[in-house]
C-alpha positions in Angstrom: 29.6 -1.0 -16.1 29.7 1.4 -13.3 27.3 2.6 -10.6 27.9 6.4 -11.9 26.9 5.3 -15.2 23.7 3.7 -14.2 22.7 7.0 -12.1 23.6 8.9 -15.3 21.4 6.5 -17.4 18.1 7.3 -15.1 19.0 10.9 -14.9 18.9 10.9 -18.8 15.7 9.2 -18.9 14.2 12.1 -16.7 16.0 15.0 -18.4 14.7 13.8 -21.9 11.2 13.8 -20.8 10.6 10.2 -21.0 9.7 10.1 -17.0 7.1 13.0 -17.6 5.5 11.4 -20.6 5.2 7.9 -19.0 3.9 9.3 -15.8 1.5 11.3 -17.9 0.1 8.1 -19.4 -0.2 6.7 -16.1 -2.3 9.4 -14.8 -4.9 8.9 -17.6 -6.1 5.7 -16.0 -9.3 6.5 -13.8 -8.2 3.9 -11.3 -10.4 5.2 -8.3 -10.8 2.1 -6.0 -13.1 4.2 -3.8 -15.5 4.2 -6.7 -17.8 1.2 -6.7 -18.8 1.8 -10.4 -17.9 -1.2 -12.7 -15.9 1.4 -15.0 -13.5 2.0 -12.1 -13.1 -1.7 -11.7 -12.3 -2.2 -15.4 -10.1 0.7 -15.4 -7.9 -1.0 -12.5 -7.7 -4.1 -14.4 -6.6 -2.3 -17.6 -3.8 -0.4 -15.5 -2.2 -3.8 -14.7 -2.7 -5.4 -18.2 -1.7 -2.4 -20.5 0.5 -0.1 -18.3 2.2 -2.7 -16.1 2.3 -6.0 -17.6 4.2 -5.4 -21.0 6.9 -3.3 -18.9 7.5 -6.0 -16.5 7.6 -8.6 -19.1 10.1 -6.7 -21.2 12.4 -7.1 -18.2 11.8 -10.9 -18.1 9.4 -11.0 -15.4 6.9 -13.9 -15.3 3.7 -12.1 -13.9 0.1 -13.0 -13.2 -2.8 -10.8 -12.7 -5.0 -12.0 -9.9 -8.7 -11.6 -9.2 -9.1 -10.1 -5.7 -10.7 -12.8 -3.4 -12.6 -9.9 -1.8 -15.4 -8.9 -4.2 -15.2 -5.3 -3.2 -11.4 -5.3 -4.1 -9.5 -4.5 -7.3 -7.2 -7.0 -9.0 -3.4 -7.6 -8.1 -0.4 -8.3 -10.2 2.5 -10.5 -8.8 5.6 -11.2 -10.9 9.2 -12.5 -10.4 12.4 -12.1 -12.3 14.9 -15.0 -11.1 18.3 -14.7 -12.0 19.9 -17.3 -9.4 19.3 -19.6 -6.4 22.4 -18.2 -4.5 21.4 -14.6 -5.0 19.5 -12.2 -2.5 15.7 -11.9 -3.4 14.1 -8.4 -3.1 10.4 -7.8 -2.9 9.0 -4.6 -4.2 5.5 -3.1 -4.4 3.3 -0.3 -5.6 -0.3 0.6 -5.8 -2.0 1.8 -9.0 -5.2 2.6 -7.5 -6.2 6.2 -6.3 -8.8 8.1 -4.3 -11.6 9.7 -6.1 -10.6 12.2 -8.6 -12.7 15.0 -7.1 -13.4 16.4 -10.5 -14.7 20.2 -10.4 -12.7 20.8 -7.2 -9.3 21.3 -8.6 -8.2 24.8 -9.4 -8.4 26.5 -12.6 -6.2 24.9 -15.2 -6.1 21.7 -13.5 -7.8 18.3 -13.8 -7.3 14.9 -12.1 -6.7 12.8 -15.1 -4.4 14.6 -17.3 -0.7 15.6 -16.2 -0.2 19.3 -16.1 3.5 20.7 -15.6 3.8 24.1 -13.9 7.4 24.9 -12.9 8.7 22.2 -10.6 5.3 20.5 -10.1 3.5 17.7 -12.1 -0.1 17.9 -11.3 -2.5 14.8 -11.5 -4.4 12.2 -9.5 -2.0 9.5 -8.4 0.9 11.7 -9.5 2.3 11.5 -6.0 0.4 8.5 -4.6 1.5 6.2 -5.9 1.9 6.0 -9.6 5.1 8.2 -9.9 6.6 6.1 -7.1 6.5 2.7 -8.5 7.3 4.3 -12.0 10.5 5.6 -10.3 11.5 2.2 -9.2 10.7 0.3 -12.2 12.7 2.9 -14.1 15.7 2.4 -11.8 15.7 -1.2 -12.2 15.7 -0.7 -16.0 18.5 1.4 -15.9 20.7 -1.4 -13.7 19.5 -3.8 -16.5 20.7 -1.6 -19.3 24.2 -0.9 -17.8 25.0 -4.2 -16.0 23.1 -6.6 -18.3 21.4 -8.2 -15.1 20.2 -7.1 -11.7 22.6 -9.3 -9.7 19.7 -10.4 -7.4 16.3 -11.8 -7.8 13.4 -9.7 -7.6 9.5 -10.2 -6.9 6.9 -7.6 -7.2 3.3 -6.8 -6.2 1.1 -4.1 -7.5 -2.3 -3.9 -6.0 -5.3 -1.7 -7.0 -7.0 -1.5 -3.5 -4.6 0.2 -1.2 -7.0 3.3 -0.8 -9.7 1.2 0.6 -7.6 -0.5 2.9 -5.8 -3.2 0.8 -8.9 -5.5 0.9 -7.9 -8.9 -0.2 -4.0 -8.4 0.2 -3.6 -10.5 3.3 -5.6 -13.4 1.6 -3.5 -13.4 -1.5 -0.3 -13.2 0.5 -1.3 -16.2 2.3 -2.2 -17.9 -0.9 1.0 -17.1 -2.8 3.4 -16.9 0.1 5.8 -19.2 -1.5 6.0 -16.8 -4.6 6.3 -13.8 -2.6 8.8 -14.4 0.2 12.1 -12.6 0.0 15.1 -11.3 1.9 13.8 -7.9 2.2 10.9 -5.6 0.8 12.4 -2.3 -0.7 9.2 -0.2 -1.7 8.1 3.3 -2.0 5.0 5.2 -0.9 4.5 8.2 1.5 6.4 11.4 1.6 9.9 12.7 2.5 10.4 14.7 5.5 12.0 17.3 3.5 11.8 17.5 -0.4 15.6 17.9 -0.8 16.6 15.1 1.6 15.8 11.3 1.1 14.1 9.6 3.9 13.7 5.9 4.8 11.2 4.3 7.3 10.9 0.7 8.6 7.3 0.5 9.5 4.1 2.5 9.8 1.6 3.6 12.4 -1.5 1.7 12.4 -4.8 3.1 11.8 -8.3 2.1 12.7 -11.5 3.9 11.4 -14.8 3.8 12.9 -18.2 5.7 13.3 -19.8 7.1 16.4 -23.5 7.2 16.0 -26.2 8.7 18.4 -29.9 7.9 17.6 -32.3 9.5 20.0 -35.7 9.5 18.3 -37.4 8.8 15.0 -37.5 11.6 12.4 -36.7 15.2 13.0 -39.1 17.5 15.1 -39.7 21.3 15.1 -37.0 22.8 17.5 -39.5 25.3 18.7 -42.2 22.8 19.8 -39.7 20.2 20.8 -36.6 22.1 22.0 -36.0 21.2 25.7 -38.1 18.1 25.3 -36.2 16.0 23.0 -32.5 15.0 23.5 -30.3 16.5 20.9 -28.1 13.7 19.3 -25.7 16.2 18.1 -24.9 17.7 21.3 -24.5 14.2 23.1 -22.3 13.1 20.3 -20.1 16.5 20.7 -19.8 15.9 24.5 -18.8 12.1 23.8 -16.0 13.3 21.4 -14.9 15.8 23.9 -14.5 13.1 26.5 -11.9 11.2 24.1 -9.3 13.9 24.4 -8.9 17.1 26.4 -9.0 20.4 24.7 -5.5 20.1 23.3 -5.9 16.7 21.8 -4.4 14.8 24.6 -5.7 11.1 24.6 -8.1 10.5 27.7 -8.5 6.6 27.1 -5.9 4.9 29.1 -5.4 2.0 26.7 -4.8 4.3 23.7 -1.8 5.7 25.5 1.4 3.8 24.4 4.4 2.7 26.3 6.5 2.2 23.2 8.1 5.4 23.0 11.4 4.2 24.5 14.8 6.2 24.8 16.0 4.4 21.7 13.1 5.6 19.7 13.5 9.2 21.2 17.1 9.0 20.1 16.2 8.0 16.4 13.5 11.0 16.2 15.9 13.6 17.9 16.2 16.5 15.5 14.2 15.1 12.9 12.2 18.0 11.1 8.4 17.9 10.9 7.9 21.2 9.1 8.6 22.7 5.7 7.8 21.4 2.3 4.9 23.8 1.8 2.8 22.0 4.5 0.7 23.6 7.0 2.5 25.4 10.1 2.5 23.0 13.0 0.7 24.0 16.1 2.9 23.8 19.1 0.0 23.8 21.6 -1.7 20.6 20.0 -1.1 17.0 21.0 0.5 15.3 24.0 2.3 17.9 26.2 6.0 17.2 26.9 6.7 15.6 23.6 8.6 17.0 20.8 6.7 17.4 17.3 8.4 14.4 15.9 7.7 12.2 19.0 3.9 13.2 18.6 3.7 12.1 15.0 6.0 9.2 14.7 6.1 7.9 18.4 2.7 8.5 19.8 -1.1 7.8 19.0 -3.4 10.5 17.9 -7.1 10.6 17.4 -8.9 12.7 14.9 -12.5 13.4 13.9 -12.5 12.8 10.0 -16.0 14.1 9.5 -19.3 14.8 11.4 -23.0 15.4 10.6 -26.3 15.9 12.0 -29.4 17.0 10.2 -28.8 18.4 6.6 -26.1 21.0 6.7 -26.4 22.2 3.1 -30.0 22.9 3.8 -30.7 23.4 7.6 -34.2 23.5 9.0 -35.7 24.4 12.3 -35.8 20.8 13.5 -34.0 18.6 16.0 -32.5 15.6 14.2 -33.1 12.2 15.3 -29.2 11.1 14.9 -25.6 12.4 14.7 -22.7 10.7 13.4 -19.0 11.3 13.4 -16.2 9.2 11.3 -13.3 8.9 13.7 -9.8 7.6 13.4 -6.9 6.5 15.6 -3.5 6.4 14.3 -1.3 4.3 16.6 2.2 3.1 17.1 3.6 -0.4 18.0 2.4 -1.5 21.3 -1.2 -0.6 20.9 -3.3 -3.7 20.4 -5.8 -3.0 17.6 -8.1 -5.6 18.7 -8.5 -3.7 21.9 -8.9 -0.3 20.6 -12.8 -0.6 20.3 -13.3 -2.4 23.5 -11.4 0.3 25.4 -13.3 3.0 23.7 -16.5 1.1 24.7 -15.4 1.0 28.4 -14.3 4.7 28.4 -17.8 5.9 26.9 -19.8 3.8 29.2 -17.8 5.1 32.2 -18.5 8.7 31.2 -22.3 8.0 30.8 -22.4 7.5 26.9 -23.7 4.2 27.0 -26.1 5.0 24.0 -23.2 6.1 21.7 -22.7 3.3 19.1 -19.4 2.2 17.7 -19.5 1.1 14.3 -16.4 -0.3 12.7 -15.5 0.3 9.1 -14.9 -2.5 6.6 -11.0 -3.4 6.5 -11.0 -0.8 9.3 -7.4 -1.2 10.4 -3.8 -1.7 9.5 -1.5 -2.9 12.3 1.4 -0.9 13.5 5.0 -2.1 12.5 8.5 -1.0 13.2 12.0 -2.3 12.4 15.0 -1.7 14.4 16.9 1.1 12.4 20.2 -1.0 13.1 18.7 -4.0 11.2 21.6 -5.0 8.5 19.0 -4.3 5.7 18.1 -1.0 7.2 21.9 0.1 7.4 22.6 -1.3 4.1 20.0 0.8 2.3 20.8 3.7 4.4 24.5 3.5 3.5 23.7 3.1 -0.3 21.6 6.4 -0.2 24.2 8.3 1.7 26.8 7.3 -0.9 24.4 8.7 -3.6 23.5 11.8 -1.9 26.7 12.7 -0.1 25.6 11.7 3.3 22.0 13.2 3.3 19.4 11.1 4.7 16.5 11.1 7.2 15.8 7.8 9.1 12.4 7.1 10.6 11.4 4.1 12.7 8.0 4.3 11.2 5.8 6.4 8.9 3.4 8.7 10.6 0.6 7.5 8.3 -0.6 3.8 7.6 0.2 1.2 4.9 -0.4 -2.5 4.6 3.1 -3.2 6.0 1.7 -5.8 8.4 1.0 -8.0 5.7 4.7 -8.1 4.5 6.0 -8.4 8.1 3.4 -10.7 9.6 2.4 -13.0 6.8 5.7 -12.9 4.5 8.0 -12.4 7.5 10.1 -10.0 5.6 12.0 -6.9 7.1 10.7 -3.8 5.5 12.4 -0.7 3.9 10.2 2.1 2.5 12.1 4.9 0.5 9.4 7.5 -0.2 9.5 9.7 -3.4 6.9 12.3 -2.6 6.9 15.3 -0.1 4.4 16.3 2.7 2.8 19.1 0.7 1.9 17.1 -2.3 -1.9 17.3 -1.7 -2.5 13.6 -2.0 -6.0 12.5 -1.4 -7.1 16.2 -2.1 -7.5 18.4 -5.3 -4.4 19.6 -7.0 -2.3 16.5 -6.2 1.2 16.9 -7.4 4.6 15.6 -7.3 7.9 17.7 -7.6 10.1 17.0 -10.5 13.2 17.8 -8.5 12.4 15.2 -6.1 11.4 12.6 -8.8 14.8 13.0 -10.5 16.7 12.9 -7.4 14.6 9.6 -6.4 15.5 8.1 -9.6 19.3 8.4 -8.8 18.7 7.3 -5.3 17.0 4.0 -6.4 19.3 3.3 -9.3 22.3 3.5 -7.0 20.6 1.3 -4.4 19.5 -1.4 -6.7 23.1 -1.5 -8.2 24.4 -2.0 -4.7 22.0 -4.7 -3.8 23.4 -6.5 -7.0 26.8 -5.9 -6.3 27.4 -6.5 -2.5 25.1 -9.3 -0.7 24.4 -9.2 2.9 25.1 -12.6 4.0 22.1 -14.6 4.7 23.1 -15.5 8.4 23.3 -11.7 9.0 19.7 -10.9 8.1 18.0 -14.1 9.2 19.2 -13.7 12.8 17.4 -10.2 12.7 14.2 -11.0 11.2 
């Protein structure tokens, strides 16, 4: 009954091929939450009922599959394993839904719904985001149970099937089942490590808000020869409106979108953290807020992006001036930016620049709020020290993820401190063709989580310590 034996057990699970086999089964579920077809919704329910529920019940979780209160959202599973009223309670989370499979866009030899192993890579839709990540955590819990005979703590779990469409319905479920989901800490996994060979923890995430900018100038499209110079060109108007939001290097021009939360303490946490490597694209040193380091730009500052832009018929252009143009835009923002003020601030900015006719149309479930936990919080220090014990000291600590997660539902509704331990890497091609996870990262992550869950059951943080820091 030792920590080392638990880590050895979970490494054996990987080395015998059991992890790869089980991940291969999870990847076969076509759980595309972005697909409105009834078949996709049925597949999401099947993922919970046949892939998750039996495994959790085998660990003596009492589980319930819940219909999403939002008719556009997929089902959710909540469960609990209770070992003692005097023990700490950990909440964990995963999402079994994926973005669209993008069939036909993967390179030769690959397809989204079949796991393909090539060298250190395991390819498949959801392999990195998020099926491997909650599989790793469940396998680590099983390893602790097999060695110790118990966990030594209580655990509650949420697995949702709508994260890729904004976690619609999740806040309502948390409000309804709050008493069954509150805990001392959230320990969950999503997102990438900064570098594949070094574990990362982050305690929050940037927020994200998505909206369309739409310009409509006239009805229908009209011949560009007969009407060029007479009709306003909506694509040109939209291009100038977009260009007013940032300067030519992407520095934000909307005053309310420029945060004031990049404090000296946050700068110190971000100092020397790497943002390159892991087979990702090369960072452009001349893009983004001038005077900030790359880490400060992506983890401590706001960024605006145009996700898509269209006018006319790009695949079959004709000699006509379109009557409309549209751009889908996104602001990623850190703590200190009020999401309710993002659109009003943009409206004031566009009006002041003479773009009163540019419409702003928010997407459904258009934003997550930004969250951030103090890296010196007792639970953050506990998790960090456990991981360092397993890795011999290697660990990257972030105040928040650069991307967005439904972390605000955990912090604002359930009131729990949040620690995320990601098990992917930044070159994993999540949300794109050829998504994959690295076998080396998965094996390492299994040991990290087995050691962490062992430590949670062996050494409790006194409730007085974590309560005063919530």
